[in-house]
C-alpha positions as CSV (number, residue, x, y, z in Angstrom):
1,X,-24.7,63.1,8.4
2,X,-28.1,63.9,6.8
3,X,-26.8,62.8,3.4
4,X,-25.6,59.4,4.7
5,X,-29.0,58.8,6.2
6,X,-30.8,59.9,3.0
7,X,-28.6,57.5,1.0
8,X,-29.3,54.6,3.3
9,X,-33.1,55.3,3.1
10,X,-32.9,55.5,-0.7
11,X,-31.0,52.2,-0.8
12,X,-33.4,50.4,1.5
13,X,-36.4,51.7,-0.5
14,X,-34.7,50.6,-3.7
15,X,-34.1,47.1,-2.4
16,X,-37.7,46.9,-1.1
17,X,-39.1,47.9,-4.4
18,X,-36.9,45.5,-6.3
19,X,-37.8,42.7,-3.9
20,X,-41.6,43.3,-4.3
21,X,-41.1,43.5,-8.1
22,X,-39.1,40.2,-8.3
23,X,-41.4,38.4,-5.9
24,X,-39.0,38.2,-3.0
25,X,-41.5,39.7,-0.5
26,X,-45.2,39.2,-0.1
27,X,-47.6,41.1,2.1
28,X,-50.8,39.6,3.4
29,X,-53.4,40.6,5.9
30,X,-56.1,38.8,8.0
31,X,-59.0,40.4,9.9
32,X,-60.5,38.5,12.8
33,X,-62.3,39.7,15.9
34,X,-61.8,43.4,15.1
35,X,-58.1,43.0,14.8
36,X,-56.0,43.1,11.6
37,X,-52.9,41.0,11.3
38,X,-50.4,42.0,8.6
39,X,-47.8,39.4,7.6
40,X,-44.7,39.9,5.5
41,X,-43.2,36.8,3.9
42,X,-39.7,36.6,2.6
43,X,-39.0,34.0,-0.1
44,X,-35.4,33.1,0.6
45,X,-35.3,30.4,-2.1
46,X,-36.4,33.0,-4.8
47,X,-33.7,35.4,-3.6
48,X,-31.0,32.7,-3.8
49,X,-32.2,31.6,-7.3
50,X,-32.1,35.2,-8.6
51,X,-28.7,35.7,-7.0
52,X,-27.3,32.6,-8.8
53,X,-28.8,33.8,-12.1
54,X,-27.3,37.3,-11.7
55,X,-23.8,35.8,-10.9
56,X,-24.1,33.5,-14.0
57,X,-24.9,36.5,-16.2
58,X,-22.0,38.5,-14.7
59,X,-19.6,35.6,-15.4
60,X,-20.9,35.2,-18.9
61,X,-20.3,38.9,-19.6
62,X,-16.8,38.6,-18.2
63,X,-16.0,35.6,-20.4
64,X,-17.4,37.4,-23.4
65,X,-15.1,40.4,-22.7
66,X,-12.1,38.2,-22.3
67,X,-12.9,36.3,-25.5
68,X,-13.3,39.6,-27.4
69,X,-10.1,41.0,-26.0
70,X,-8.2,37.8,-26.9
71,X,-9.7,37.9,-30.5
72,X,-8.6,41.5,-30.9
73,X,-5.1,40.8,-29.6
74,X,-4.8,37.8,-32.0
75,X,-6.1,39.8,-34.9
76,X,-3.6,42.7,-34.3
77,X,-0.8,40.1,-33.9
78,X,-1.7,38.5,-37.2
79,X,-1.8,41.8,-39.1
80,X,1.4,43.0,-37.7
81,X,2.2,46.5,-36.7
82,X,3.1,49.0,-39.3
83,X,6.6,50.5,-39.0
84,X,6.8,53.7,-37.2
85,X,8.1,56.6,-39.3
86,X,10.4,59.1,-37.6
87,X,9.1,62.7,-37.7
88,X,10.7,64.7,-40.5
89,X,12.1,68.1,-39.7
90,X,10.6,70.9,-41.9
91,X,13.2,73.6,-42.1
C-alpha cells in the first residue's frame, strides 16, 4: 500500500513540475491588509494546445514507422529470398 501511495505522489509531482515548466500553471500572490492571497491559475488552452501537438508527433512517428516497414518489405520482395540449402550430413 505504501508503494502505491509513493508512486501516486511521484506521478503528481512529475505532472506538477512538467506543468510549471510548460506554462500550464502559474502562481501569483497579493498582499493587502496584512493578509496574503495566493492564486494558482491553470491555462487550459495551453494544455489543450500541447496535447494536440503531442498527438500529432505520435501520429507522425507512427506513420514513419509504417512507411519504413513498408519500404523494407518492398525491398526484400524485390530482392527475392535466397533458396534454403538443406543441411548436409557429415558422417
